[in-house]
C-alpha positions as CSV (number, residue, x, y, z in Angstrom):
1,M,85.7,92.4,104.6
2,P,85.9,95.1,101.9
3,I,86.7,98.6,103.2
4,K,83.7,100.7,103.8
5,P,83.5,103.6,101.3
6,P,83.2,107.2,102.4
7,V,79.8,109.1,102.5
8,D,81.2,112.6,102.0
9,L,84.6,114.6,101.6
10,A,85.0,114.8,105.3
11,A,84.9,111.1,105.6
12,L,87.3,110.6,102.7
13,R,89.7,113.0,104.4
14,A,89.5,111.1,107.6
15,L,90.3,107.8,105.8
16,I,93.3,109.4,104.3
17,A,94.4,110.7,107.7
18,S,94.1,107.2,109.1
19,F,96.5,105.5,106.5
20,P,98.5,102.8,108.0
21,A,102.2,102.9,107.9
22,G,104.2,100.1,106.3
23,D,105.4,97.1,108.2
24,D,109.0,97.8,109.0
25,A,109.5,94.3,110.6
26,A,108.3,92.5,107.5
27,A,110.4,94.8,105.3
28,E,113.6,94.1,107.4
29,A,112.9,90.4,107.3
30,A,112.7,90.5,103.5
31,R,116.0,92.5,103.4
32,A,117.7,89.8,105.6
33,R,116.5,87.1,103.3
34,D,117.7,88.8,100.3
35,A,121.2,89.2,101.9
36,V,121.7,85.5,101.9
37,L,120.2,84.4,98.5
38,T,122.6,83.0,96.0
39,K,123.6,86.1,94.2
40,P,126.0,89.0,94.8
41,P,124.3,91.8,96.8
42,G,122.2,94.0,94.5
43,A,122.7,91.7,91.5
44,L,119.0,91.7,90.8
45,G,118.7,95.5,90.9
46,R,115.3,96.8,91.5
47,L,113.7,93.4,91.7
48,E,115.2,93.2,95.2
49,S,113.7,96.5,96.3
50,L,110.4,95.6,94.8
51,A,110.3,92.4,96.9
52,V,111.0,94.5,100.1
53,W,108.4,97.0,99.0
54,L,105.8,94.2,98.6
55,A,106.8,92.8,102.0
56,R,106.4,96.2,103.7
57,W,102.8,96.8,102.4
58,Q,101.6,93.2,102.5
59,G,103.0,92.9,106.0
60,R,104.7,89.6,105.4
61,A,108.4,88.7,105.0
62,R,107.6,86.3,102.1
63,P,105.6,88.6,99.8
64,A,103.5,87.4,96.9
65,A,102.3,88.7,93.5
66,E,100.0,85.8,92.4
67,S,96.6,87.3,93.0
68,I,96.5,90.3,90.8
69,R,93.4,92.4,90.0
70,I,93.6,94.9,87.1
71,A,90.8,97.5,87.4
72,V,89.9,99.6,84.5
73,F,87.4,102.4,85.2
74,A,85.7,104.1,82.2
75,G,84.1,107.6,82.3
76,N,82.9,110.3,79.9
77,H,83.9,113.9,80.1
78,G,81.9,117.1,79.2
79,I,85.1,118.8,78.0
80,A,85.2,116.4,75.0
81,A,82.6,118.6,73.4
82,A,85.1,121.4,73.4
83,G,87.0,119.6,70.6
84,V,89.9,118.4,72.8
85,S,90.2,115.0,71.3
86,P,90.2,113.6,67.7
87,Y,87.9,110.9,68.8
88,P,84.1,111.1,69.7
89,A,82.9,110.4,73.2
90,S,81.0,107.4,71.9
91,V,84.3,105.5,71.6
92,T,84.3,105.1,75.5
93,A,81.3,102.9,75.5
94,Q,82.5,101.0,72.4
95,M,85.8,100.2,74.1
96,V,84.0,99.0,77.2
97,A,82.1,96.6,74.9
98,N,85.5,95.5,73.5
99,F,86.8,94.8,76.9
100,A,83.8,92.7,77.7
101,A,84.3,90.8,74.4
102,G,87.9,90.2,75.3
103,G,89.3,91.9,72.3
104,A,91.4,94.9,73.8
105,A,95.1,94.9,74.6
106,I,94.4,94.8,78.2
107,N,92.4,91.5,77.7
108,A,95.5,90.0,76.2
109,L,97.9,91.4,78.8
110,S,95.7,90.2,81.7
111,R,95.5,86.7,80.3
112,A,99.4,86.8,79.8
113,I,100.0,87.2,83.4
114,G,97.0,85.3,84.8
115,A,95.5,88.4,86.3
116,E,91.7,89.1,86.9
117,L,90.4,92.0,84.8
118,T,87.7,94.1,86.2
119,V,86.1,96.8,84.1
120,V,83.9,99.4,85.8
121,P,81.9,101.8,83.5
122,L,80.8,104.9,85.4
123,D,77.6,106.6,84.3
124,L,78.8,106.7,80.7
125,E,75.5,108.3,79.6
126,R,76.2,111.2,82.0
127,P,79.5,112.9,81.1
128,S,81.2,115.0,83.8
129,A,80.6,118.8,83.4
130,D,82.7,121.0,81.2
131,F,85.3,122.0,83.9
132,R,86.3,125.2,82.3
133,R,84.0,127.3,84.5
134,Q,82.4,124.8,86.8
135,P,83.4,121.7,88.8
136,A,83.7,118.5,86.8
137,L,81.8,116.7,89.5
138,S,79.6,117.7,92.4
139,E,80.7,116.4,95.9
140,A,78.0,113.7,95.7
141,E,79.1,112.5,92.2
142,F,82.8,112.6,93.2
143,I,82.2,110.5,96.4
144,A,79.9,108.1,94.4
145,A,82.7,107.5,91.9
146,A,85.3,107.0,94.6
147,A,83.0,104.5,96.3
148,E,83.1,102.5,93.0
149,G,86.8,102.3,93.3
150,F,86.6,101.2,96.9
151,K,84.6,98.1,95.6
152,V,87.5,96.7,93.7
153,V,89.5,96.2,96.8
154,T,88.6,92.8,98.2
155,P,90.2,90.4,100.6
156,G,92.9,88.1,99.2
157,L,94.5,90.5,96.7
158,D,98.3,90.5,96.4
159,L,98.5,93.4,93.9
160,L,96.1,96.0,92.4
161,C,96.8,97.6,89.0
162,L,94.8,100.8,88.1
163,G,93.9,102.0,84.6
164,E,91.2,103.8,82.8
165,M,89.3,104.5,79.6
166,G,87.6,107.8,78.7
167,I,87.6,110.1,75.7
168,G,88.8,113.5,76.9
169,N,90.6,112.2,80.1
170,T,94.0,113.3,79.2
171,S,92.6,116.8,79.3
172,A,91.3,116.1,82.8
173,A,94.6,114.6,83.8
174,A,96.5,117.7,82.5
175,A,94.0,120.0,84.3
176,T,94.3,118.1,87.4
177,A,98.1,118.2,87.3
178,A,98.1,122.0,86.4
179,G,95.7,122.7,89.3
180,L,97.7,120.6,91.8
181,F,101.2,121.7,90.8
182,G,100.9,125.0,88.9
183,G,102.8,126.0,85.8
184,A,101.7,126.6,82.3
185,A,99.1,124.5,80.7
186,I,101.4,123.7,77.8
187,D,103.7,122.0,80.3
188,W,101.0,119.5,81.2
189,V,99.2,119.0,77.9
190,G,100.2,116.3,75.4
191,P,98.7,114.7,72.3
192,G,96.7,112.0,74.2
193,T,94.9,110.0,71.6
194,G,96.6,111.9,68.9
195,A,95.6,115.7,69.3
196,A,97.5,117.9,67.0
197,G,97.0,121.3,65.3
198,P,93.6,123.0,66.2
199,V,92.5,120.1,68.5
200,L,95.8,120.4,70.5
201,A,95.5,124.1,70.7
202,A,91.8,123.7,72.0
203,K,93.1,121.3,74.5
204,I,95.8,123.6,75.9
205,A,93.3,126.5,76.0
206,A,90.7,124.5,77.9
207,V,93.3,123.3,80.4
208,A,94.7,126.7,81.0
209,E,91.2,128.2,81.5
210,A,90.2,125.4,83.9
211,A,93.3,125.5,86.0
212,R,93.2,129.3,86.2
213,F,89.5,129.3,87.3
214,H,89.7,126.5,89.8
215,R,93.0,127.4,91.5
216,A,91.4,130.8,92.2
217,E,88.6,128.9,94.0
218,T,90.6,126.6,96.2
219,A,94.0,125.3,97.0
220,D,92.7,122.0,98.5
221,P,94.1,118.9,96.7
222,L,90.9,116.8,97.0
223,D,88.7,119.7,96.1
224,L,90.9,120.3,92.9
225,A,90.7,116.6,92.1
226,R,86.9,116.8,92.3
227,R,86.7,120.0,90.2
228,L,89.2,119.1,87.5
229,G,89.0,115.3,87.1
230,G,86.2,113.0,86.3
231,R,84.4,109.8,87.4
232,E,87.2,107.4,86.4
233,L,89.8,109.6,88.0
234,A,87.8,109.7,91.2
235,A,87.3,106.0,91.2
236,M,91.1,105.3,90.8
237,L,91.7,107.6,93.7
238,G,89.1,105.7,95.8
239,A,90.7,102.4,94.8
240,C,94.2,103.6,95.8
241,I,92.8,104.9,99.2
242,A,91.0,101.6,99.8
243,A,94.1,99.6,98.9
244,R,96.3,101.4,101.3
245,L,93.7,100.8,104.1
246,A,93.7,97.1,103.2
247,R,97.5,96.9,102.8
248,V,97.3,96.0,99.2
249,P,100.2,97.4,97.0
250,V,99.1,99.4,93.9
251,V,100.6,99.6,90.4
252,L,99.7,102.9,88.6
253,D,99.3,103.0,84.9
254,G,100.0,106.1,82.8
255,Y,99.4,109.8,83.0
256,V,95.7,109.7,83.7
257,A,96.1,107.1,86.5
258,T,99.0,109.1,88.1
259,A,97.1,112.4,87.9
260,A,94.0,110.7,89.5
261,V,95.9,109.8,92.7
262,A,98.4,112.8,92.8
263,A,96.4,114.5,95.5
264,L,97.4,111.9,97.9
265,G,101.1,112.8,97.4
266,L,100.3,116.4,98.4
267,I,98.0,115.6,101.3
268,R,100.7,113.6,103.1
269,P,104.3,112.9,102.4
270,D,103.8,109.1,102.4
271,G,100.4,109.2,100.6
272,L,101.7,107.1,97.7
273,A,104.2,105.0,99.5
274,H,102.1,102.0,98.7
275,A,102.1,102.6,95.0
276,V,104.6,102.3,92.2
277,A,104.5,103.7,88.7
278,G,104.3,100.8,86.4
279,H,105.8,102.8,83.5
280,C,106.5,106.2,82.1
281,S,104.1,106.7,79.1
282,A,104.9,108.5,76.0
283,E,102.5,111.4,77.1
284,P,105.2,114.1,77.5
285,A,103.9,115.4,80.9
286,H,103.9,112.0,82.5
287,R,107.5,112.1,83.5
288,R,107.1,115.6,84.8
289,L,104.2,114.4,87.1
290,L,106.2,111.2,88.2
291,D,109.1,113.5,89.1
292,A,106.9,115.8,91.1
293,L,105.6,112.8,93.1
294,D,109.0,111.1,93.4
295,L,107.7,108.0,91.6
296,P,110.4,106.4,89.5
297,P,108.8,104.2,86.8
298,L,109.5,100.6,86.4
299,L,109.4,100.7,82.6
300,D,109.7,103.0,79.7
301,L,108.4,101.3,76.6
302,G,106.9,104.2,74.7
303,M,103.4,103.1,75.6
304,R,100.5,105.5,75.6
305,L,97.4,103.4,75.4
306,G,96.0,103.6,78.9
307,E,93.5,100.9,80.0
308,A,96.2,99.7,82.6
309,S,98.3,98.2,79.8
310,G,101.6,99.5,81.2
311,A,100.6,98.6,84.8
312,A,99.9,95.0,83.6
313,V,103.3,94.7,82.0
314,A,104.9,96.0,85.1
315,A,102.9,93.4,87.3
316,G,104.7,90.7,85.6
317,I,108.0,92.2,86.7
318,I,106.6,92.5,90.2
319,R,105.6,88.8,90.2
320,A,109.2,88.0,89.0
321,A,110.4,90.0,92.0
322,A,108.4,88.1,94.5
323,R,109.1,84.6,93.0
324,T,112.9,85.1,92.9
325,H,112.7,86.3,96.5
326,N,110.8,83.3,97.6
327,E,112.1,80.6,95.4
328,M,115.9,81.2,95.3
329,A,117.9,79.2,97.6
330,S,120.2,80.7,100.3
331,F,123.9,80.2,100.2
332,G,123.6,77.7,103.0
333,E,120.6,75.8,101.4
334,A,122.5,75.5,98.1
335,G,125.9,74.7,99.7
336,V,127.4,77.6,97.8
337,D,130.2,79.5,99.4
338,G,129.2,83.1,100.3
339,K,131.2,86.2,99.9
340,D,134.4,86.3,102.0
341,P,133.7,89.0,104.6
342,G,137.5,89.7,104.7
């Protein structure tokens, strides 16, 4: 059965407190199998550790990455009216229509790996509030958006990729990162969809004002996520929480997706242990945020599209990790002499 979504912030906190640990026995069994496969130890590099990671969070010694869902959440932001993006907010709904028509990059990437693409528009006609002097979302709005994220986690999934679409959401990501981790706004703000000159200056000023105002109001990571994010960020957070409760490993996309779930890494040390960073985007602060969360990226391809594109490419690598782990023969099965222990 799907995980029941929370009804308020207190319930959301209780779910985070109840996070299950990984399955050590399954992980150890996967390591033991890896040790006898027909290759030198460590020869497949990170593919080996990815297979063990999958085993730990799926709770099975033979992990799989066949049933992959790519969830793209779309939201609009009041801060966009402050001139922080070179694109108008109308582009969000237009891109959702493009997803529905199958014409976006994420459609092609989903088809390439045989993944199911789920696109969830979130009250696009109601942008979040301008977060410079008020919360982006009320508690009710935040919980409603998080609940939409819970809905994408259903039985039978092997892997969940999280991504987004929303004009102005790199400003929300930068404000969330600055609120959670401190530092100057310029350390967290990048070009996003191509902001430069006066637009980039407006973006830096907006993030600085928002982070300063809300950090003075609260130090609570969840409350900062509510105040500084937006609906699609809240939905990705909800999906990441539900995935942990359902033991579904998660692949994060770029800067916005990482900022959306960053509160989990501050609330508890293992809060993001079930997640990997699919890639490091070209957004300058993404690597800074990944370092702060100790999430080494799988890929660094200079991508900065969003819409789960980097996570989708990474999911193909994770599938390769699972298949090599499951389909390779052991030394004994293949009749190949193993390494001489002497």
